[in-house]
C-alpha positions, -999 to +999 in steps of 0.1 A: -003-002-001+028+027+007+046+012-022+014+026-041+014+059-028+047+065-034+045+057-070+012+079-074+030+109-057+060+107-075+047+105-110+049+130-135+014+153-139+020+151-176+015+109-172-012+109-150-030+135-174-025+112-199-040+081-184-071+098-171-076+111-207-068+074-223-095+063-196-117+092-206-118+079-241-118+040-236-153+048-216-168+066-244-160+032-267-134+057-290-111+040-311-071+042-292-050+066-316-023+043-315-040+015-333-052+037-362-050+022-399-052+044-427-078+043-452-107+033-432-136+048-410-126+056-377-140+070-342-117+088-325-117+114-296-099+134-268-085+167-260-081+195-283-047+204-281-038+232-310-061+247-332-045+268-361-058+281-397-039+270-425-038+279-460-051+254-483-051+258-522-059+297-517-091+291-492-090+289-454-086+255-437-089+249-397-067+220-384-077+209-350-050+184-333-070+160-311-051+136-287-061+106-265-030+104-243-018+074-268-017+094-301-030+125-320-052+133-352-056+163-369-093+169-380-093+197-412-122+216-419-117+227-453-131+264-459-138+272-423-122+295-402-139+284-370-159+258-355-182+268-329-169+249-295-134+239-310-112+253-288-081+238-268-088+218-239-121+208-250-131+173-253-144+159-284-149+127-312-142+133-345-153+105-372-139+103-407-117+084-429-081+084-418-055+096-443-018+091-436-004+128-443+036+121-433+040+110-402+006+120-387-030+108-392-057+136-411-094+132-411-107+158-437-143+174-429-147+149-404-183+150-382-172+158-348-191+155-316-184+179-284-184+158-256-185+168-216 
């Protein structure tokens, strides 16, 4: 019992946050991001880490990076400068077909659900 207490108190905060986020996603039956296979439909989710506007072919595109503590995906919303409720720290679920872009997976115009 003392061993568990010492381990819990000495664990880095970031590692504890990742574990809690992974448990949150597992409880909602979201696919773990470290098991994603390209070119097939997926439903993943987690916490929004970054939101940025990137021009693509002369039109704006909103890129939302979402992590579940095990990996991350980027949701790209073409032709949009913002999506209501999509802000860093917010928990969301994204669904779409995963495409590999370099060393990351991208969901283009995914359907999304804001989680509480």
